[in-house]
All heavy atoms as TSV, in Angstrom:
chain	resi	resn	atom	element	x	y	z
A	1	MET	N	N	114.018	105.007	72.246
A	1	MET	CA	C	113.072	104.293	73.023
A	1	MET	C	C	113.455	102.783	73.046
A	1	MET	O	O	113.886	102.365	74.011
A	1	MET	CB	C	111.691	104.484	72.338
A	1	MET	CG	C	110.602	103.946	73.257
A	1	MET	SD	S	109.140	104.865	72.805
A	1	MET	CE	C	107.902	104.055	73.701
A	2	LEU	N	N	113.300	102.110	71.972
A	2	LEU	CA	C	113.771	100.682	71.843
A	2	LEU	C	C	115.081	100.736	71.170
A	2	LEU	O	O	115.315	101.412	70.207
A	2	LEU	CB	C	112.765	99.849	71.131
A	2	LEU	CG	C	111.427	99.579	71.718
A	2	LEU	CD1	C	110.562	98.825	70.755
A	2	LEU	CD2	C	111.594	98.843	73.071
A	3	SER	N	N	115.988	99.819	71.563
A	3	SER	CA	C	117.281	99.788	70.879
A	3	SER	C	C	117.144	99.148	69.498
A	3	SER	O	O	116.191	98.461	69.216
A	3	SER	CB	C	118.212	99.007	71.732
A	3	SER	OG	O	117.937	97.614	71.686
A	4	SER	N	N	118.080	99.475	68.634
A	4	SER	CA	C	117.985	98.947	67.297
A	4	SER	C	C	118.090	97.446	67.213
A	4	SER	O	O	117.477	96.730	66.386
A	4	SER	CB	C	119.079	99.552	66.388
A	4	SER	OG	O	120.325	99.167	66.928
A	5	ALA	N	N	118.803	96.777	68.195
A	5	ALA	CA	C	118.872	95.364	68.197
A	5	ALA	C	C	117.487	94.723	68.537
A	5	ALA	O	O	117.164	93.701	67.911
A	5	ALA	CB	C	119.888	94.896	69.307
A	6	ILE	N	N	116.732	95.350	69.422
A	6	ILE	CA	C	115.432	94.808	69.755
A	6	ILE	C	C	114.499	95.035	68.496
A	6	ILE	O	O	113.750	94.090	68.180
A	6	ILE	CB	C	114.838	95.514	71.006
A	6	ILE	CG1	C	115.599	95.068	72.216
A	6	ILE	CG2	C	113.379	95.152	71.172
A	6	ILE	CD1	C	115.289	95.833	73.415
A	7	LEU	N	N	114.615	96.176	67.845
A	7	LEU	CA	C	113.747	96.368	66.692
A	7	LEU	C	C	114.141	95.448	65.587
A	7	LEU	O	O	113.244	94.906	64.897
A	7	LEU	CB	C	113.951	97.856	66.195
A	7	LEU	CG	C	113.272	98.957	67.136
A	7	LEU	CD1	C	113.603	100.261	66.650
A	7	LEU	CD2	C	111.818	98.640	67.182
A	8	ASP	N	N	115.459	95.176	65.388
A	8	ASP	CA	C	115.897	94.185	64.408
A	8	ASP	C	C	115.292	92.778	64.663
A	8	ASP	O	O	114.793	92.147	63.822
A	8	ASP	CB	C	117.397	94.143	64.252
A	8	ASP	CG	C	117.967	95.395	63.631
A	8	ASP	OD1	O	117.208	96.095	63.009
A	8	ASP	OD2	O	119.166	95.588	63.781
A	9	TRP	N	N	115.302	92.419	65.957
A	9	TRP	CA	C	114.875	91.154	66.382
A	9	TRP	C	C	113.328	91.054	66.191
A	9	TRP	O	O	112.806	90.024	65.671
A	9	TRP	CB	C	115.203	90.815	67.823
A	9	TRP	CG	C	114.695	89.479	68.313
A	9	TRP	CD1	C	115.270	88.357	68.193
A	9	TRP	CD2	C	113.444	89.312	69.002
A	9	TRP	NE1	N	114.479	87.321	68.772
A	9	TRP	CE2	C	113.323	87.947	69.210
A	9	TRP	CE3	C	112.377	90.111	69.440
A	9	TRP	CZ2	C	112.296	87.381	69.865
A	9	TRP	CZ3	C	111.322	89.522	69.977
A	9	TRP	CH2	C	111.207	88.209	70.275
A	10	LEU	N	N	112.664	92.161	66.437
A	10	LEU	CA	C	111.196	92.188	66.219
A	10	LEU	C	C	110.817	92.050	64.818
A	10	LEU	O	O	109.920	91.312	64.485
A	10	LEU	CB	C	110.616	93.467	66.850
A	10	LEU	CG	C	109.108	93.589	66.758
A	10	LEU	CD1	C	108.371	92.523	67.518
A	10	LEU	CD2	C	108.731	94.996	67.309
A	11	VAL	N	N	111.543	92.762	63.959
A	11	VAL	CA	C	111.317	92.647	62.505
A	11	VAL	C	C	111.454	91.212	61.994
A	11	VAL	O	O	110.736	90.677	61.228
A	11	VAL	CB	C	112.073	93.659	61.752
A	11	VAL	CG1	C	112.082	93.385	60.231
A	11	VAL	CG2	C	111.619	95.051	62.010
A	12	GLN	N	N	112.597	90.630	62.427
A	12	GLN	CA	C	112.913	89.243	62.016
A	12	GLN	C	C	111.819	88.269	62.501
A	12	GLN	O	O	111.412	87.366	61.812
A	12	GLN	CB	C	114.230	88.784	62.593
A	12	GLN	CG	C	115.440	89.395	61.812
A	12	GLN	CD	C	116.733	89.029	62.458
A	12	GLN	OE1	O	116.786	88.233	63.398
A	12	GLN	NE2	N	117.791	89.424	61.845
A	13	ALA	N	N	111.358	88.483	63.770
A	13	ALA	CA	C	110.320	87.608	64.293
A	13	ALA	C	C	108.993	87.739	63.497
A	13	ALA	O	O	108.270	86.820	63.236
A	13	ALA	CB	C	110.081	87.979	65.785
A	14	LEU	N	N	108.673	89.002	63.112
A	14	LEU	CA	C	107.471	89.288	62.414
A	14	LEU	C	C	107.594	88.632	60.979
A	14	LEU	O	O	106.584	88.269	60.424
A	14	LEU	CB	C	107.182	90.746	62.324
A	14	LEU	CG	C	106.735	91.361	63.658
A	14	LEU	CD1	C	106.640	92.852	63.518
A	14	LEU	CD2	C	105.417	90.752	64.168
A	15	ASN	N	N	108.786	88.635	60.438
A	15	ASN	CA	C	108.950	88.057	59.103
A	15	ASN	C	C	109.163	86.501	59.182
A	15	ASN	O	O	109.275	85.902	58.190
A	15	ASN	CB	C	110.223	88.657	58.370
A	15	ASN	CG	C	109.866	90.099	57.944
A	15	ASN	OD1	O	108.765	90.452	57.695
A	15	ASN	ND2	N	110.911	90.909	57.905
A	16	GLY	N	N	109.251	86.003	60.324
A	16	GLY	CA	C	109.314	84.562	60.483
A	16	GLY	C	C	110.726	83.992	60.188
A	16	GLY	O	O	110.880	82.896	59.721
A	17	LYS	N	N	111.816	84.870	60.428
A	17	LYS	CA	C	113.116	84.461	60.081
A	17	LYS	C	C	113.985	83.980	61.302
A	17	LYS	O	O	115.102	83.637	61.097
A	17	LYS	CB	C	113.841	85.608	59.333
A	17	LYS	CG	C	113.255	85.903	58.036
A	17	LYS	CD	C	113.965	86.961	57.289
A	17	LYS	CE	C	113.355	87.222	55.954
A	17	LYS	NZ	N	113.944	88.362	55.311
A	18	LEU	N	N	113.421	83.980	62.468
A	18	LEU	CA	C	114.093	83.552	63.641
A	18	LEU	C	C	114.008	82.097	63.832
A	18	LEU	O	O	112.989	81.508	63.638
A	18	LEU	CB	C	113.682	84.293	64.918
A	18	LEU	CG	C	113.991	85.752	65.070
A	18	LEU	CD1	C	113.385	86.290	66.295
A	18	LEU	CD2	C	115.500	85.921	65.093
A	19	SER	N	N	115.084	81.448	64.236
A	19	SER	CA	C	115.122	79.985	64.462
A	19	SER	C	C	114.503	79.118	63.408
A	19	SER	O	O	113.889	78.174	63.675
A	19	SER	CB	C	114.372	79.735	65.789
A	19	SER	OG	O	114.876	80.457	66.868
A	20	SER	N	N	114.844	79.513	62.201
A	20	SER	CA	C	114.311	78.656	61.081
A	20	SER	C	C	115.261	77.652	60.632
A	20	SER	O	O	116.543	77.827	60.668
A	20	SER	CB	C	114.006	79.612	59.915
A	20	SER	OG	O	115.087	80.253	59.443
A	21	SER	N	N	114.791	76.461	60.302
A	21	SER	CA	C	115.658	75.365	59.815
A	21	SER	C	C	115.356	75.124	58.328
A	21	SER	O	O	114.256	75.286	57.874
A	21	SER	CB	C	115.220	74.109	60.645
A	21	SER	OG	O	115.927	72.968	60.077
A	22	SER	N	N	116.394	74.719	57.634
A	22	SER	CA	C	116.189	74.596	56.187
A	22	SER	C	C	115.662	73.132	55.908
A	22	SER	O	O	115.195	72.926	54.811
A	22	SER	CB	C	117.511	74.677	55.482
A	22	SER	OG	O	118.479	73.676	55.915
A	23	SER	N	N	115.643	72.190	56.826
A	23	SER	CA	C	115.172	70.863	56.611
A	23	SER	C	C	113.624	70.827	56.631
A	23	SER	O	O	112.980	71.383	57.485
A	23	SER	CB	C	115.701	69.916	57.654
A	23	SER	OG	O	115.137	68.647	57.508
A	24	SER	N	N	113.094	70.115	55.634
A	24	SER	CA	C	111.538	70.124	55.503
A	24	SER	C	C	110.997	69.188	56.582
A	24	SER	O	O	109.806	69.305	56.957
A	24	SER	CB	C	111.169	69.649	54.165
A	24	SER	OG	O	111.610	68.349	53.898
A	25	SER	N	N	111.824	68.317	57.162
A	25	SER	CA	C	111.294	67.422	58.206
A	25	SER	C	C	111.000	68.115	59.471
A	25	SER	O	O	110.300	67.601	60.388
A	25	SER	CB	C	112.272	66.202	58.416
A	25	SER	OG	O	113.501	66.682	58.886
A	26	HIS	N	N	111.628	69.300	59.599
A	26	HIS	CA	C	111.492	70.115	60.813
A	26	HIS	C	C	110.519	71.244	60.709
A	26	HIS	O	O	110.463	72.168	61.413
A	26	HIS	CB	C	112.838	70.568	61.349
A	26	HIS	CG	C	113.796	69.521	61.707
A	26	HIS	ND1	N	113.541	68.760	62.883
A	26	HIS	CD2	C	114.902	69.035	61.147
A	26	HIS	CE1	C	114.542	67.925	62.934
A	26	HIS	NE2	N	115.389	68.043	61.951
A	27	ARG	N	N	109.698	71.149	59.596
A	27	ARG	CA	C	108.865	72.342	59.276
A	27	ARG	C	C	107.865	72.565	60.400
A	27	ARG	O	O	107.607	73.712	60.811
A	27	ARG	CB	C	108.063	72.039	57.952
A	27	ARG	CG	C	107.213	73.252	57.591
A	27	ARG	CD	C	106.624	73.061	56.223
A	27	ARG	NE	N	107.659	72.883	55.198
A	27	ARG	CZ	C	108.266	73.899	54.556
A	27	ARG	NH1	N	107.983	75.086	54.855
A	27	ARG	NH2	N	109.209	73.540	53.646
A	28	LYS	N	N	107.229	71.483	61.020
A	28	LYS	CA	C	106.337	71.760	62.090
A	28	LYS	C	C	106.946	72.331	63.301
A	28	LYS	O	O	106.383	73.163	63.942
A	28	LYS	CB	C	105.651	70.346	62.452
A	28	LYS	CG	C	104.524	70.510	63.437
A	28	LYS	CD	C	103.793	69.248	63.664
A	28	LYS	CE	C	102.630	69.411	64.638
A	28	LYS	NZ	N	101.895	68.182	64.841
A	29	ASP	N	N	108.170	71.836	63.640
A	29	ASP	CA	C	108.875	72.423	64.777
A	29	ASP	C	C	109.182	73.881	64.493
A	29	ASP	O	O	109.090	74.729	65.421
A	29	ASP	CB	C	110.215	71.653	65.007
A	29	ASP	CG	C	109.940	70.268	65.556
A	29	ASP	OD1	O	108.816	70.039	66.180
A	29	ASP	OD2	O	110.821	69.402	65.375
A	30	ARG	N	N	109.596	74.186	63.246
A	30	ARG	CA	C	110.034	75.538	62.865
A	30	ARG	C	C	108.751	76.414	63.012
A	30	ARG	O	O	108.851	77.597	63.504
A	30	ARG	CB	C	110.645	75.581	61.455
A	30	ARG	CG	C	111.078	77.004	61.094
A	30	ARG	CD	C	111.613	77.092	59.712
A	30	ARG	NE	N	110.555	76.805	58.761
A	30	ARG	CZ	C	110.704	76.168	57.627
A	30	ARG	NH1	N	111.883	75.737	57.259
A	30	ARG	NH2	N	109.648	76.019	56.792
A	31	ASP	N	N	107.637	75.975	62.520
A	31	ASP	CA	C	106.361	76.740	62.572
A	31	ASP	C	C	105.972	77.066	64.037
A	31	ASP	O	O	105.570	78.085	64.370
A	31	ASP	CB	C	105.291	76.030	61.860
A	31	ASP	CG	C	105.450	76.086	60.379
A	31	ASP	OD1	O	106.291	76.844	59.844
A	31	ASP	OD2	O	104.766	75.300	59.662
A	32	SER	N	N	106.108	76.061	64.889
A	32	SER	CA	C	105.826	76.270	66.359
A	32	SER	C	C	106.751	77.205	66.946
A	32	SER	O	O	106.364	78.002	67.793
A	32	SER	CB	C	105.729	74.914	67.085
A	32	SER	OG	O	106.962	74.422	67.356
A	33	ILE	N	N	108.072	77.136	66.599
A	33	ILE	CA	C	109.003	78.050	67.203
A	33	ILE	C	C	108.741	79.502	66.627
A	33	ILE	O	O	108.808	80.407	67.427
A	33	ILE	CB	C	110.503	77.606	66.779
A	33	ILE	CG1	C	110.817	76.376	67.585
A	33	ILE	CG2	C	111.447	78.704	67.084
A	33	ILE	CD1	C	112.159	75.720	67.163
A	34	ASN	N	N	108.395	79.599	65.318
A	34	ASN	CA	C	108.085	80.895	64.868
A	34	ASN	C	C	106.908	81.496	65.517
A	34	ASN	O	O	106.799	82.681	65.740
A	34	ASN	CB	C	107.903	80.845	63.302
A	34	ASN	CG	C	109.251	80.747	62.671
A	34	ASN	OD1	O	110.234	81.163	63.162
A	34	ASN	ND2	N	109.221	80.231	61.438
A	35	SER	N	N	105.870	80.582	65.771
A	35	SER	CA	C	104.721	81.030	66.535
A	35	SER	C	C	105.008	81.547	67.870
A	35	SER	O	O	104.549	82.562	68.314
A	35	SER	CB	C	103.671	79.898	66.593
A	35	SER	OG	O	102.543	80.258	67.366
A	36	ILE	N	N	105.895	80.792	68.599
A	36	ILE	CA	C	106.334	81.257	69.929
A	36	ILE	C	C	107.109	82.544	69.837
A	36	ILE	O	O	106.885	83.417	70.669
A	36	ILE	CB	C	107.185	80.144	70.607
A	36	ILE	CG1	C	106.271	78.928	70.923
A	36	ILE	CG2	C	107.847	80.652	71.877
A	36	ILE	CD1	C	107.021	77.671	71.356
A	37	ASN	N	N	107.939	82.650	68.815
A	37	ASN	CA	C	108.729	83.974	68.626
A	37	ASN	C	C	107.780	85.160	68.426
A	37	ASN	O	O	107.974	86.168	68.934
A	37	ASN	CB	C	109.711	83.796	67.532
A	37	ASN	CG	C	110.958	83.005	67.903
A	37	ASN	OD1	O	111.266	82.844	69.049
A	37	ASN	ND2	N	111.558	82.466	66.866
A	38	MET	N	N	106.736	84.845	67.623
A	38	MET	CA	C	105.766	85.942	67.304
A	38	MET	C	C	105.025	86.334	68.569
A	38	MET	O	O	104.890	87.533	68.844
A	38	MET	CB	C	104.786	85.456	66.267
A	38	MET	CG	C	103.788	86.476	65.879
A	38	MET	SD	S	104.562	87.819	65.136
A	38	MET	CE	C	103.479	88.194	63.810
A	39	GLN	N	N	104.654	85.310	69.362
A	39	GLN	CA	C	103.872	85.609	70.625
A	39	GLN	C	C	104.818	86.429	71.593
A	39	GLN	O	O	104.349	87.336	72.226
A	39	GLN	CB	C	103.428	84.361	71.262
A	39	GLN	CG	C	102.281	83.667	70.487
A	39	GLN	CD	C	101.957	82.295	71.074
A	39	GLN	OE1	O	102.632	81.823	71.994
A	39	GLN	NE2	N	100.900	81.758	70.529
A	40	THR	N	N	106.073	85.918	71.580
A	40	THR	CA	C	107.070	86.679	72.531
A	40	THR	C	C	107.248	88.109	72.056
A	40	THR	O	O	107.281	88.975	72.918
A	40	THR	CB	C	108.355	85.862	72.460
A	40	THR	OG1	O	108.139	84.560	72.937
A	40	THR	CG2	C	109.397	86.521	73.425
A	41	ALA	N	N	107.399	88.320	70.758
A	41	ALA	CA	C	107.635	89.657	70.234
A	41	ALA	C	C	106.461	90.544	70.498
A	41	ALA	O	O	106.652	91.695	70.995
A	41	ALA	CB	C	107.878	89.563	68.746
A	42	VAL	N	N	105.219	90.045	70.368
A	42	VAL	CA	C	104.028	90.891	70.644
A	42	VAL	C	C	103.951	91.099	72.154
A	42	VAL	O	O	103.650	92.176	72.582
A	42	VAL	CB	C	102.798	90.130	70.152
A	42	VAL	CG1	C	101.575	90.791	70.591
A	42	VAL	CG2	C	102.813	90.066	68.611
A	43	GLY	N	N	104.323	90.107	72.984
A	43	GLY	CA	C	104.224	90.280	74.403
A	43	GLY	C	C	105.261	91.353	74.851
A	43	GLY	O	O	104.937	92.210	75.700
A	44	VAL	N	N	106.429	91.332	74.242
A	44	VAL	CA	C	107.500	92.298	74.655
A	44	VAL	C	C	106.998	93.710	74.270
A	44	VAL	O	O	107.193	94.708	75.018
A	44	VAL	CB	C	108.846	91.957	74.004
A	44	VAL	CG1	C	109.814	93.123	74.054
A	44	VAL	CG2	C	109.366	90.720	74.653
A	45	VAL	N	N	106.458	93.853	73.071
A	45	VAL	CA	C	105.958	95.149	72.613
A	45	VAL	C	C	104.873	95.694	73.533
A	45	VAL	O	O	104.905	96.863	73.922
A	45	VAL	CB	C	105.475	95.049	71.133
A	45	VAL	CG1	C	104.821	96.373	70.745
A	45	VAL	CG2	C	106.675	94.917	70.293
A	46	LEU	N	N	103.924	94.840	73.829
A	46	LEU	CA	C	102.827	95.212	74.741
A	46	LEU	C	C	103.297	95.634	76.126
A	46	LEU	O	O	102.847	96.675	76.730
A	46	LEU	CB	C	101.741	94.111	74.794
A	46	LEU	CG	C	100.940	93.853	73.570
A	46	LEU	CD1	C	99.960	92.746	73.751
A	46	LEU	CD2	C	100.095	95.129	73.167
A	47	LEU	N	N	104.183	94.873	76.646
A	47	LEU	CA	C	104.785	95.148	78.024
A	47	LEU	C	C	105.576	96.414	77.979
A	47	LEU	O	O	105.500	97.261	78.936
A	47	LEU	CB	C	105.584	94.033	78.583
A	47	LEU	CG	C	104.787	92.791	79.016
A	47	LEU	CD1	C	105.775	91.710	79.359
A	47	LEU	CD2	C	103.891	93.149	80.204
A	48	SER	N	N	106.281	96.687	76.839
A	48	SER	CA	C	107.090	97.948	76.753
A	48	SER	C	C	106.138	99.147	76.663
A	48	SER	O	O	106.499	100.099	77.289
A	48	SER	CB	C	107.954	97.878	75.479
A	48	SER	OG	O	108.822	96.800	75.590
A	49	VAL	N	N	105.083	98.976	75.943
A	49	VAL	CA	C	104.084	100.078	75.833
A	49	VAL	C	C	103.494	100.374	77.159
A	49	VAL	O	O	103.335	101.497	77.573
A	49	VAL	CB	C	103.102	99.790	74.747
A	49	VAL	CG1	C	101.916	100.827	74.786
A	49	VAL	CG2	C	103.737	99.830	73.328
A	50	ALA	N	N	103.068	99.295	77.897
A	50	ALA	CA	C	102.449	99.487	79.186
A	50	ALA	C	C	103.435	100.098	80.171
A	50	ALA	O	O	103.067	101.011	80.968
A	50	ALA	CB	C	101.932	98.178	79.662
A	51	ALA	N	N	104.680	99.712	80.205
A	51	ALA	CA	C	105.632	100.279	81.115
A	51	ALA	C	C	105.904	101.717	80.730
A	51	ALA	O	O	106.025	102.511	81.641
A	51	ALA	CB	C	106.979	99.414	81.021
A	52	ALA	N	N	106.004	102.021	79.441
A	52	ALA	CA	C	106.218	103.422	79.065
A	52	ALA	C	C	105.005	104.327	79.490
A	52	ALA	O	O	105.230	105.439	79.951
A	52	ALA	CB	C	106.438	103.541	77.560
A	53	ALA	N	N	103.784	103.782	79.405
A	53	ALA	CA	C	102.688	104.534	79.815
A	53	ALA	C	C	102.712	104.806	81.275
A	53	ALA	O	O	102.355	105.875	81.851
A	53	ALA	CB	C	101.403	103.785	79.453
A	54	VAL	N	N	103.070	103.715	82.033
A	54	VAL	CA	C	103.140	103.950	83.491
A	54	VAL	C	C	104.227	104.948	83.902
A	54	VAL	O	O	104.015	105.879	84.753
A	54	VAL	CB	C	103.405	102.567	84.243
A	54	VAL	CG1	C	103.777	102.732	85.750
A	54	VAL	CG2	C	102.184	101.633	84.092
A	55	PHE	N	N	105.417	104.781	83.300
A	55	PHE	CA	C	106.488	105.763	83.578
A	55	PHE	C	C	106.097	107.214	83.231
A	55	PHE	O	O	106.475	108.210	83.924
A	55	PHE	CB	C	107.785	105.345	83.016
A	55	PHE	CG	C	108.434	104.175	83.576
A	55	PHE	CD1	C	108.844	103.056	82.860
A	55	PHE	CD2	C	108.506	104.074	84.970
A	55	PHE	CE1	C	109.482	101.971	83.410
A	55	PHE	CE2	C	109.069	102.924	85.554
A	55	PHE	CZ	C	109.532	101.894	84.784
A	56	TRP	N	N	105.409	107.289	82.104
A	56	TRP	CA	C	105.011	108.663	81.613
A	56	TRP	C	C	103.931	109.206	82.585
A	56	TRP	O	O	103.975	110.411	82.848
A	56	TRP	CB	C	104.504	108.482	80.167
A	56	TRP	CG	C	104.103	109.872	79.664
A	56	TRP	CD1	C	104.839	110.931	79.348
A	56	TRP	CD2	C	102.766	110.216	79.196
A	56	TRP	NE1	N	104.133	111.936	78.848
A	56	TRP	CE2	C	102.852	111.542	78.727
A	56	TRP	CE3	C	101.577	109.473	79.209
A	56	TRP	CZ2	C	101.799	112.215	78.227
A	56	TRP	CZ3	C	100.395	110.234	78.713
A	56	TRP	CH2	C	100.524	111.515	78.259
A	57	LYS	N	N	103.098	108.347	83.045
A	57	LYS	CA	C	102.015	108.813	83.977
A	57	LYS	C	C	102.558	109.290	85.265
A	57	LYS	O	O	102.070	110.360	85.881
A	57	LYS	CB	C	101.003	107.790	84.094
A	57	LYS	CG	C	99.776	108.088	84.952
A	57	LYS	CD	C	98.908	109.054	84.225
A	57	LYS	CE	C	97.626	109.292	84.997
A	57	LYS	NZ	N	96.826	110.338	84.422
A	58	ILE	N	N	103.544	108.615	85.837
A	58	ILE	CA	C	104.030	108.873	87.170
A	58	ILE	C	C	105.226	109.823	87.152
A	58	ILE	O	O	105.785	110.161	88.215
A	58	ILE	CB	C	104.369	107.667	87.965
A	58	ILE	CG1	C	105.586	106.904	87.341
A	58	ILE	CG2	C	103.163	106.759	88.148
A	58	ILE	CD1	C	106.100	105.765	88.121
A	59	LYS	N	N	105.638	110.242	86.034
A	59	LYS	CA	C	106.828	111.136	85.845
A	59	LYS	C	C	106.511	112.461	86.488
A	59	LYS	O	O	105.469	113.068	86.270
A	59	LYS	CB	C	107.194	111.387	84.377
A	59	LYS	CG	C	108.454	112.185	84.192
A	59	LYS	CD	C	108.624	112.372	82.650
A	59	LYS	CE	C	107.997	113.623	82.235
A	59	LYS	NZ	N	108.329	113.994	80.831
A	60	PRO	N	N	107.337	112.942	87.471
A	60	PRO	CA	C	107.149	114.217	88.131
A	60	PRO	C	C	107.217	115.407	87.189
A	60	PRO	O	O	108.131	115.335	86.339
A	60	PRO	CB	C	108.143	114.323	89.185
A	60	PRO	CG	C	109.198	113.322	88.866
A	60	PRO	CD	C	108.594	112.243	87.960
A	61	GLU	N	N	106.407	116.337	87.343
A	61	GLU	CA	C	106.427	117.468	86.412
A	61	GLU	C	C	107.095	118.668	87.018
A	61	GLU	O	O	107.165	118.930	88.116
A	61	GLU	CB	C	105.054	117.768	86.015
A	61	GLU	CG	C	104.404	116.673	85.208
A	61	GLU	CD	C	103.020	117.119	84.678
A	61	GLU	OE1	O	102.869	118.228	84.179
A	61	GLU	OE2	O	102.116	116.295	84.675
């Protein structure tokens, strides 16, 4: 269904490990980037589920 690369990326986004910086001066930027990554990950999952439901519904039997 979903490729392993997408699943790995999703797990990293949920754990907050994407686009992280080690400098404490960039903590606010990192938090906003992680928030955007989380929103993007959730959006991708929701759109994937919606697309799968549409394809499953219109699939000829």
